[in-house]
C-alpha positions as CSV (number, residue, x, y, z in Angstrom):
1,M,50.3,37.1,22.4
2,L,49.3,33.4,21.5
3,F,50.9,32.5,24.7
4,R,48.8,35.0,26.5
5,S,45.6,33.7,24.8
6,I,46.1,30.2,25.7
7,S,46.8,31.2,29.2
8,S,43.6,33.2,29.4
9,L,41.7,30.1,28.1
10,K,43.3,27.8,30.7
11,G,42.6,30.3,33.4
12,N,39.0,30.7,32.5
13,P,37.6,27.1,32.3
14,I,34.0,28.3,32.4
15,K,34.3,30.2,29.1
16,H,36.0,27.2,27.7
17,Q,33.1,24.8,28.7
18,K,30.4,27.5,27.3
19,G,32.3,27.4,24.0
20,Q,32.2,23.6,24.0
21,S,28.7,23.4,24.8
22,L,27.6,25.8,22.0
23,V,29.4,23.8,19.4
24,E,27.8,20.5,20.6
25,G,24.6,22.4,20.5
26,L,24.9,23.4,16.9
27,V,26.1,19.9,15.9
28,A,23.1,18.2,17.8
29,L,20.3,20.7,16.8
30,P,20.2,19.5,13.1
31,L,20.3,15.8,14.1
32,F,17.4,16.6,16.4
33,F,15.2,18.1,13.7
34,L,16.2,15.2,11.3
35,L,15.0,12.7,13.8
36,A,11.8,14.6,14.5
37,A,11.2,14.8,10.8
38,A,11.8,11.1,10.4
39,I,9.4,10.4,13.3
40,V,6.6,12.5,11.6
41,Q,7.2,10.9,8.2
42,L,7.1,7.3,9.6
43,I,3.8,8.2,11.3
44,W,2.4,9.5,8.2
45,L,3.5,6.3,6.5
46,F,2.0,4.1,9.1
47,L,-1.4,6.0,8.7
48,A,-1.2,5.7,5.0
49,Q,-0.7,1.9,5.4
50,Q,-3.7,1.6,7.6
51,L,-5.9,3.7,5.2
52,L,-4.8,1.4,2.3
53,I,-5.8,-1.7,4.3
54,S,-9.2,-0.2,4.9
55,A,-9.6,1.0,1.2
56,T,-8.7,-2.3,-0.2
57,S,-11.5,-3.9,1.9
58,Y,-13.9,-1.6,0.5
59,V,-12.6,-2.1,-3.1
60,A,-12.8,-5.9,-2.6
61,L,-16.4,-5.7,-1.4
62,Y,-17.3,-3.7,-4.6
63,A,-15.3,-6.0,-6.8
64,A,-17.3,-8.9,-5.4
65,T,-20.4,-7.6,-7.0
66,A,-18.9,-5.8,-10.0
67,P,-15.5,-7.3,-10.7
68,E,-15.4,-5.8,-14.4
69,D,-16.3,-2.3,-13.1
70,T,-12.7,-1.0,-12.8
71,L,-13.5,2.6,-12.9
72,A,-16.0,2.3,-10.1
73,Q,-13.2,0.4,-8.1
74,Q,-10.9,3.3,-8.6
75,A,-13.6,5.7,-7.4
76,V,-14.2,3.7,-4.3
77,F,-10.5,3.7,-3.5
78,Q,-10.1,7.5,-4.0
79,Q,-13.1,8.1,-1.7
80,R,-11.7,6.1,1.1
81,I,-8.2,7.3,0.8
82,K,-9.2,11.0,0.9
83,P,-8.4,11.7,4.7
84,L,-4.6,11.8,3.6
85,G,-5.6,15.3,2.2
86,Q,-3.1,15.0,-0.8
87,H,-3.1,14.3,-4.5
88,V,-3.4,10.5,-4.7
89,P,-2.0,8.6,-7.7
90,L,-4.1,5.9,-9.2
91,P,-3.8,2.6,-7.5
92,H,-2.9,-0.8,-9.3
93,I,-5.9,-3.0,-8.5
94,H,-5.5,-6.7,-9.4
95,L,-8.0,-9.5,-8.9
96,V,-6.0,-12.3,-7.6
97,L,-8.7,-14.9,-7.2
98,P,-10.8,-16.4,-8.7
99,D,-8.3,-17.3,-11.4
100,K,-9.8,-16.4,-14.8
101,K,-9.0,-19.9,-16.6
102,Q,-10.4,-21.5,-13.4
103,A,-13.5,-19.5,-13.5
104,Q,-14.1,-20.2,-17.2
105,A,-13.9,-23.8,-16.8
106,V,-16.9,-24.1,-14.3
107,A,-18.9,-20.9,-15.0
108,D,-22.2,-20.8,-17.0
109,Y,-21.7,-19.1,-20.4
110,N,-24.5,-17.1,-22.1
111,A,-23.9,-17.0,-25.8
112,N,-26.5,-14.4,-26.2
113,T,-24.8,-11.6,-23.9
114,Q,-21.4,-13.2,-24.2
115,T,-21.0,-13.3,-20.4
116,F,-19.8,-15.8,-17.8
117,T,-22.0,-16.4,-14.5
118,L,-20.6,-17.8,-11.5
119,D,-23.3,-18.5,-8.8
120,P,-21.4,-18.8,-5.2
121,V,-24.1,-20.6,-3.6
122,Y,-24.1,-23.2,-6.5
123,A,-20.3,-23.3,-6.0
124,K,-20.8,-24.2,-2.2
125,L,-23.3,-27.0,-3.2
126,Q,-20.7,-28.4,-5.6
127,L,-18.1,-28.2,-3.0
128,K,-20.2,-30.3,-0.6
129,E,-20.9,-32.8,-3.3
130,K,-17.3,-33.1,-4.7
131,Y,-15.4,-33.0,-1.3
132,D,-15.6,-36.7,-1.1
133,V,-14.6,-37.4,-4.6
134,S,-11.7,-35.0,-5.0
135,L,-10.0,-32.8,-2.6
136,E,-8.3,-30.8,-5.3
137,E,-11.7,-30.1,-7.0
138,A,-13.0,-29.2,-3.5
139,E,-10.2,-26.6,-3.1
140,Q,-10.9,-25.2,-6.6
141,W,-14.7,-24.6,-5.7
142,L,-13.6,-23.0,-2.6
143,Q,-11.2,-20.6,-4.4
144,L,-14.1,-19.8,-6.7
145,S,-16.4,-18.9,-3.7
146,N,-14.2,-16.2,-2.6
147,L,-12.7,-12.9,-4.4
148,E,-9.1,-11.9,-3.4
149,V,-8.0,-8.2,-4.3
150,Q,-4.6,-6.8,-4.2
151,V,-3.9,-3.1,-4.4
152,R,-0.5,-1.5,-4.9
153,W,-0.4,2.1,-4.4
154,C,2.4,4.7,-4.4
155,F,2.6,7.0,-1.4
156,K,4.3,10.5,-1.7
157,L,6.9,11.1,1.0
158,K,7.0,14.9,1.9
159,V,10.2,15.4,3.9
160,P,13.1,15.5,1.3
161,V,16.0,14.3,3.1
162,V,14.1,11.5,5.3
163,A,12.2,10.7,2.0
164,K,15.3,9.4,0.3
165,L,16.4,7.5,3.3
166,I,13.1,5.8,3.6
167,K,13.0,5.0,0.0
168,K,16.2,3.3,0.2
169,A,15.0,1.3,3.1
170,F,12.3,-0.1,1.1
171,S,15.1,-1.7,-1.3
172,Q,12.7,-1.9,-4.2
173,G,14.5,0.6,-6.6
174,D,12.9,3.3,-8.6
175,G,11.0,0.9,-10.8
176,A,8.3,0.2,-8.2
177,C,7.0,3.8,-8.2
178,G,9.1,5.3,-11.2
179,V,6.2,6.4,-13.3
180,E,4.7,8.3,-10.4
181,S,8.0,10.0,-9.4
182,L,8.6,11.0,-12.9
183,L,5.0,12.4,-13.8
184,L,3.9,13.6,-10.5
185,T,7.4,14.7,-9.2
186,G,8.4,13.8,-5.6
187,V,9.7,10.7,-3.8
188,Y,7.2,7.8,-3.7
189,V,7.3,4.5,-2.0
190,P,5.1,1.4,-2.9
191,L,2.6,0.2,-0.4
192,T,0.7,-3.1,-0.8
193,S,-2.4,-4.5,0.7
194,T,-4.7,-7.6,0.1
195,A,-8.2,-8.2,0.9
196,K,-10.3,-11.5,0.6
197,V,-14.1,-11.5,0.6
198,P,-16.8,-14.1,0.1
199,L,-18.9,-13.9,-3.0
200,H,-22.6,-13.4,-1.9
201,R,-24.3,-13.0,-5.1
202,K,-24.0,-14.1,-8.8
203,R,-20.9,-12.7,-10.6
204,E,-21.0,-11.9,-14.2
205,W,-18.1,-10.9,-16.5
206,H,-16.8,-10.6,-19.9
207,Y,-13.7,-12.2,-21.1
C-alpha cells in the first residue's frame, strides 16, 4: 500500500509540484502580509515625524512671544498634529535656549511686576558693540537673540507584531514612552524635533 502511494507520487510529478507550490504559498502569504503591514506602519511613522517637525516650528513661533504660556504651546501642538486623526499624548516641550541663568544675567528686571524683560533688538545692538571686545560675550548675546525649542512626543504604533519590532529597533527601552504605554495602553515610540526661531519682540517671563 505504502509502496503503491510512493509509486503514484513518482508517477505523477504534476500533483507533487502542485502540493509543493501550495505549501510554499501558505508559508509566503503570512510573510507577505507582515511585510505589507511593516511598510504601512513605517509610512505612518514617517508622516508623524514630518508633522512633528511642522508642529514644533509653530510651537517655537508661539513660544518666542509667550515663552511662559505652556498651556497655549500645548494647544498649538495639538492643533497642528490633528491630521493624524488619533488620540495624541501630550508632548514634552522644552525651551533649550536662551538659558535661564544666561538670560537672567543680562535681562532687565522689573521689581513691581517681578518679571524679566529681554529685548532682542537691544541684544543685537549689544552684539555689535561687544563683538570686538569679547567673542564669548558676542556668542552669548547671539544665543539670547534666538529661541530654541525641543519637542519630544510619543507616537502610537497600530500594527501589533510590527509595532514591537519597530520599538526594539529604536533601542531606547520602555522608559522613553513608558508612562504613555502604561496609561494609554499600546506600543509607543519617542519622536523628537527641534526648531530655532529669532526673537522679534520683547520677551517677558517670571522666574
